[in-house]
N, C-alpha and C positions, 0 to 999 in steps of 0.2 A: 846243182842236183837237188839239194834240200829244198830250194825255192820251188822247183817244179813239183816235187811231192806235195808241198804245202798247197800249191795252186790246185792240184788234182783233188786233194782232200776237201778243199773249200768248194770246188765245183760239185763234187759228189754230195756234200752237205746241202748245198743250194738246191740240187736236183731233188733230193729227198724231201726238203721243205716244200718245194713246188708240188711234188706228188701228194704230199700230205694235204696241202690246201685244195688241190683238185678233188681228192676224196671227200674232204669236208663239204665242198660245194655240191658234189654229187649227192651226198647223204642229205644235205639240206634241201636239195631239189626234190628228192624222193619223199622226204617228210612233208614238204609243202604240197606236193601233188596229192598225197594221200589224205591230207587234212583240210586243205583250203581250196580245192578245185572241185567243181560240181560236174557230175555226169548225169545223163538221162539213161535210166535202166529200162529198156523196153521189153515187155513180156505180154503174153496173151493166153487166154483160156477160151473154151467154147461152152455154149449152153443152148439147150433147146428153148429156153425162155426168152431169148432175144431174136428179133426178126431181121436186124441189121447190126452192123458193128457199132458198139458203144465204147468210147475211149475215156478213161479216167487219168488224171494226174494225181499222184499221191505224194504229199509232203508231210514231214513230221520232225519233231525234235530239233527245231532250229536253234534252241538255246542261244538266243540272240546275244551277240557281243559287238563291241565297237569295231573289231578288226576281222570279223568272220566274213563268210560269203555274203555279198551284198544282195539286198532285195531285188535290185535291177537284174542281177544275174539269174536269180530264181525265176523272176517273171519272164525274162526272155527265153529261158529254157522251156518254160511251160508254153509260151506263145509259139515257139518253134514246133511243138508237138500238136497244137490245136486240139486240146481235149474237149469233150462235151461237159465235163464236170471236174472240179478240183475238190479233193478230200484232204483236210488238214487234221492230223491225228494227235495233236497235243504236245505239251512241253516246248512250246514255241519261244518261251523265255525261261530263265532259271529263277527259282524261288529267291526272294529278297533282292531282286534286281532293281536298279533305279528305273524311274518311269521312262527315261530316255530309251532304255533298252526294251522295256515292255511295249513301247510305242512301235517298235520295228515290225513285229508280226501284225499289228493293227494296220500299219501302213501297207504292208505286203498284201493283206486281205483286201484293203480298199483298192489297191492297184489291180488286183486280179478281178475284182467285181467290176471295176471301171473298164477293164479290157473285155468284159462280156461273159465272164465265166461264172456260173453258179458255184458258190463255195459252201461246202458243208463241213462243220467243225465239231470235234469233241476235245475236251481238255484232258490234261494228264495230271500227274502229281505235283508239278511245278506251277503251271499257269492257271491258278484257281482264283486269282484276284477278281472280285465282283465287278470292279470298275472295268478291268480288262475285258471280261466277258460281255459287259454291257456295250463297250466300244466296238467289239467285234460285230455285235448285232447292228449297231449304228452304221458300221462300214458296209453292211449288206450281207454278212455271212448268216447261214442257217446254223445256229449253235444248238447242238442236240444233247440234251441232258435227260436221258430216258424219254426222248421224243422220237417221232417217226414221221416221214413224209413219203407220199407216193407221187412220182413224177413220170412224165412221158418223155423219152429221149429217142429220137430217130425212129419213132413208131413202136418202141419197146417200153413196157412199164417197169419202173424200178421202185422197189420198196426199200427206203433208206432208214435205218435205225441207228441211234447213237447212244452210248452210255459213257458215264464219266467216272467209273469206279477207279479208285486208287487202292482198294482192298477188296478181296473176294472172301466172303464168309463161307464156311463149310456148306451152308444151305443155299448158297447163291444159285439161282435158277432163272434164266432169261425167259422161260415159258410163262412166268408169272407177270412179266412186264410187256411182252410182245407176242403177237401171233404171226406166224409166217403166212404170206399171201401166195397161194398156189398159182395165181394168174400173173404174178410179178417175179422179177429177178430180185431176190432178197439180199440186201447188203447190210452188214453190221459193222459199225465203226466203233473201235474200242482202243484206247491208248495202250493198255497193258495186256499182253497176251495171256490167255487162260485156255489152252488148247482143249483140255478135257471138257470144260463147261461149254465152250463154244461148239465143240463137236456134238454134245448132247442137244444143243439148241438147233443146229443144222442149217444155218443160213447158207445160201448159195455161195456167198463170198464174205469172209470176215477180214477186215483190214486193221492192222495193228502197227504200233511203233514201239517205243520204249527201250528196246534192247540195244539200239545203235548198231545192230549187226554184231554185237559183242566186240566192237571197236577194232581189235587186231585179229585178222584172219590168217591162218597158215596157208601157204601155197598148196596147189594140187589137191584141193578139197579136204585139207586136214582139219577144217573147222576152226572155231574160235580158240585163241590162246587161253581165254578164261571165260567161264560161264558165271555171270554175276548172280543169276537166279539160284543156281545150285552150289555156288562157291567151289567150283572145280577148275583146276588147271588142265589144259589139253583134254577136254572132256570127250571129244570124238576119237581120240587115240588111246587114252588111258581108262576111260569109263564107257565102254561101248554099249553097255546095257542101259545106260541112262538116255532118256529122250531129251534132246537139246533143241530148243526152239529159239534160234538165233536170228535167221534172216531167210527170206524166200517163202516158198509154198510148203504147206503141210496139209495134206489131204485128210478128209474125214468122210464118212458116209453121207453122200448127198451134196458135198461142197468142199470148200478149201479155205484155209486160213493163210493169209499172206502177211509177212512182217517186213517192213521197210527198214533199211539201215539209217534213214534219217539224214539230216543235214549238218547238225552241230557236232562239236567235239567235247562236250561235257562228259566227265569232269576235267579232262585234260586232252590236249591234241596228240593222241597216241594211236590214231587210226593207222592201219597197215593192211594193204590188200583189201580195202573196204572203204572206198571213197564215198564222200557225201553224195546223196543221190536224190533226184526227182524220179519217181517211178511213173512210167507211162504204160498203162495196162489197157489192152483191148479185150473186150468181151465179144466174141464172134459167134454167129449162128452155127449150130452143130449140123454137120452133114453137107 
């Protein structure tokens, strides 16, 4: 009798242990999915300034590591979408990285250019090494540091501007650096979002990175767990009067700002409900 009880107790203990390992594996799978698998986020907007569809791929914040998402995966994701232009928005490696890691976004750029895609880049607060920037240019990228270019894509004129600010002074004013082109679709590339100043400038589309989508997002539209810019926990739930610029579209008069969640997991792999992404954005004719 005692022996049977002991066997039953051992069986229950083994079953509990088996369930524990199952839950550990499930949680590890969820963690891996959220931090180290890449998705294409497809979105579109309309404009009277384009005569046919123009497609962009937007990548940012790779924060290259030895064991992160591979360049081949990023390139294939972009190839699958067949964009007209690729925009790269900075922090593609982490400050003080070894050259082996700095080389990764250079190789990524070279692969994209070799595949036939024009690549336009701005840098962030991490990827400022002069040699890196020079190598991006040699790889075929258009590196924009308060530079601008006007190009024709599918019969539509695009006026592309890029800035490399890692700090915005109180007197920051893009109107002193650029003029919007009324006959073109105006695009501003900037690593760090500055909604108020970008809204004052009024480009048709402003593309930004930097926030990583605030890494961990609550389900059901609850917003980010933490806002690094304003140092607030649960900002959309507990601080509803605050304007939080974490990810996605934020409209202003005459245009919109879009923030991508990026690809990397800096400073730690704590993404949740906010997977690494390549953004595929279509600009379609209005009407």
